[in-house]
N, C-alpha and C positions, 0 to 999 in steps of 0.2 A: 876552556872547554865550555864554559857557561855561556859565553857570547855566541858560540855556534848552535848551541840549543835554543837560545833566545831567538836567533835569526830563523831557525827552523820552525819554531812556534808562530812567527809572525807571518810566514809565508805559507803556511800549512794548507789553507783552503785556495789559495791562488790558482792552482791548477784547474779545479772545479769551475773557477770563475772564467778563465781564459777558454776552456772547451766550450762552456756555454755561450760565451760572447762570439766565439768563432763561428758556431752553428747559426746563431741569430743573424750575424753578419752576412753568412751565405745566403739565408733565405731571404733576407731583404734586398740584397742585390739582384736575386732571382726575381723577386716580385716587381722589382723597378723595371726590369726587361720586358716582364710580362704585361705591364700597365702602360708603357709607352708605344703610341699607336705605329710609329714608324719602324721602331726596332722589332716588334713581334710579326713583322711580315717577313723578315729574313729566317729562313730555316736553321741556319748555323747558330743565330741568336737564341732560337727557341731551344735547340739541343743543349747548349750550354746552360741556359736558364734551369732547364730541367734536370740537368746534371748537378748544378749547385743546389737546387731545391732537395733533390734526393740525397746529396751528401749532407746537407743541413739536418734534414730529417733523421739520417742515420747516426750523426753525431748526438742529436738530442736523445735518442733511443740509447746510444752509448753511455751518455751522461747519466740517464735514468737507472739503466741497468747495471753498468759496471762501476760507476763512480759514486754510487750511493754509500753512504757510510752511516 
């Protein structure tokens, strides 16, 4: 019983780190599409990048509002 308590203590803040790193990854990949001159001329790529950017911003908001402890 004590070993499972130690394991949950070691991984306690991992969920917050994973959520924040996923948000940063989404926003970085969206910015890469916006900064590439050839890719930003394609409307599909722009829509995908906007979707990823908005999802990343929403996840950061989720991190700040819901996951704060």
